[in-house]
C-alpha positions, 0 to 999 in steps of 0.5 A: 834305664840308660846311664851316663858319665858326668864331667864337672869343671871348676876352672879356678887354680891357685897357679896356672902351670906354664904348659897349660892350654886348658880353660883355667884361671889363676885370678878369681874372687869369692864373688866370681866363684859363687857366680860360677857355681850358681850358673853351673848348678843352673846349667845342671837343672836346665838339662834336658835329661833328668832321673837318668843314672850317673855311673861316673862323676869326674871333677876335672882340672881344679883346685879344691880349696877354691870352693867352700864346703857350702859351694861343694855341697851345692853342686852335689845337692843339685846333681842329686836333685836331677839325677840318680847316682848308681850304687857303684858310682865312681866319683873322681876328684883331681887335686894338687898336693897342696890341697891334700888335707885331712879336712878336705879328704874328710869332706870328700869322703862324706860327699861320696868321692871314692877316687883321688887323682893327684898331679905330681908331674915330677919330683925334680924341684927345679922343674917344679919351680920352672913350671909353677907347680907345688914343691917336692916337699908338698908332694911328699907331705901330701902322700904321707898324710894320705898314708896315715888316713888311707884312701883306697883308690888313689892315682898319681900323674907324671909327665915326660919331657918337663924341663930339667928332668933327665933320662930315667929320672921318672922311673926313679921317682916312681920306684921311690913312691911305690916302695914308700906308699903302697896305697897308690893303685893307679899311675898316669904317665903323659907326654908333654905336647910341644907348644912352641908355636901358636897353631895356624887354626886356633880352637881356643884363645888358650892356644896362644900359650907357648913354652919359653924358648929355653925349654928346648935346651932343658929337657930330654932329647926327643930321640930318647922318648921311646926308650924312656916310655918303654922302660917305664912300662916294663917297670910298672908291669913288674909292679903289677900295674897293667897298661889299659890305655897309652898313658894309664896304668893300674892295679887290677880293678882300679882302672879309671871307669870314667875314662874307660867308658869315655873311650868306649863312646859312652854318653857323657854329660858335661857342665862347665865353662868350655865343657865338651860332652857327647850325647845322641852321637852329638859332640857339644862344647860350651864357650870358654868365655865367662860372659858367653857361657853365662849367656849360653852363647858360642855353644857348638854342636857337631853331629857325628855320622857313621864315618865319624864314629868309625874314625873315633872308634879306630882312634880309641881302639888303638889307644886302648886295645887293638883294631880288629882286622874287619876294619882293615878294608877302610884303612890304608893297608899298604901303610898298615903293612909298612908300620908292621914291617917297621915294628910300630904296629903288630898283627896278632890274632886277627888284630892290629896292635900298637907296639911299645915303639909305636906309641910315640908315633901314634898320632902320625900312624893314625893320620897315615892309615886312615883313608 
């Protein structure tokens, strides 16, 4: 029987981060939340697929306390009435430190959630205040609580290029946390995208969000990115964290199954406002407007042809492992050789690999080598 990934998104947050361009809202009411949960469940029930196996379920980008236990149960019961959970299903939940409580974790365990991803971003207090995140005290308190009750698959996230965060500070943060909390099995280290301007082609109204102008003087200089990234990678490898994707590191057997299968073009169900899924070689998305989402308007569908799938395969391959040389005939070989000569790509065992120095320039490299 065919199996799938599944995304669930609750777009309500206690506070919207200054850098966030996702469909999330810091204003809400209990009525608005229940209306959303009801329609989300209806969307699941109305799905054309049923009684297929779900290998992963990912609760994405939300603040858990926003949902009541009854609303949480409503979503799980709806999923179980429509689909089959595999015996080894990975159920992940993203959360903020403030929402790590004994009550919440006990709920999650009872529901079968077996992976927690907690957004830290930094331990720099000035930076946390500037970007409207939970405090360092909240972070440490949350990690202490998890340490006292134990959760076997726990991930934390950092971001390079936040305001007030100086060179090598992230490594010091990670070192402090790994030496104190041995249960951390997965670490993501992302690079903040530069949102100083509204793009010429806007895909979302959230593309209008830009950073305060003074941030340009408050963060790490761009020329130091590569060194920062490489040193973080070296440090994590010494701690037995394997990089399995550009931004993701884990101990053995603790890779995020959901993300790995997404990068390998595994079909993904997505139920939510602004959902992006992938079924039968079709990428689809829901509206980012509540009214249009409820009316099932502005739903886009794009069927990927052989060339489209090839391009995605190249992009995902470079992010996660390598490009096999059999694909070189479809790439600009002169550009590939240029990047090899400049230590941004590496040729090894008939494979093309992104070097550590090339990571920072991955998007540019892809743009140049794809014919």
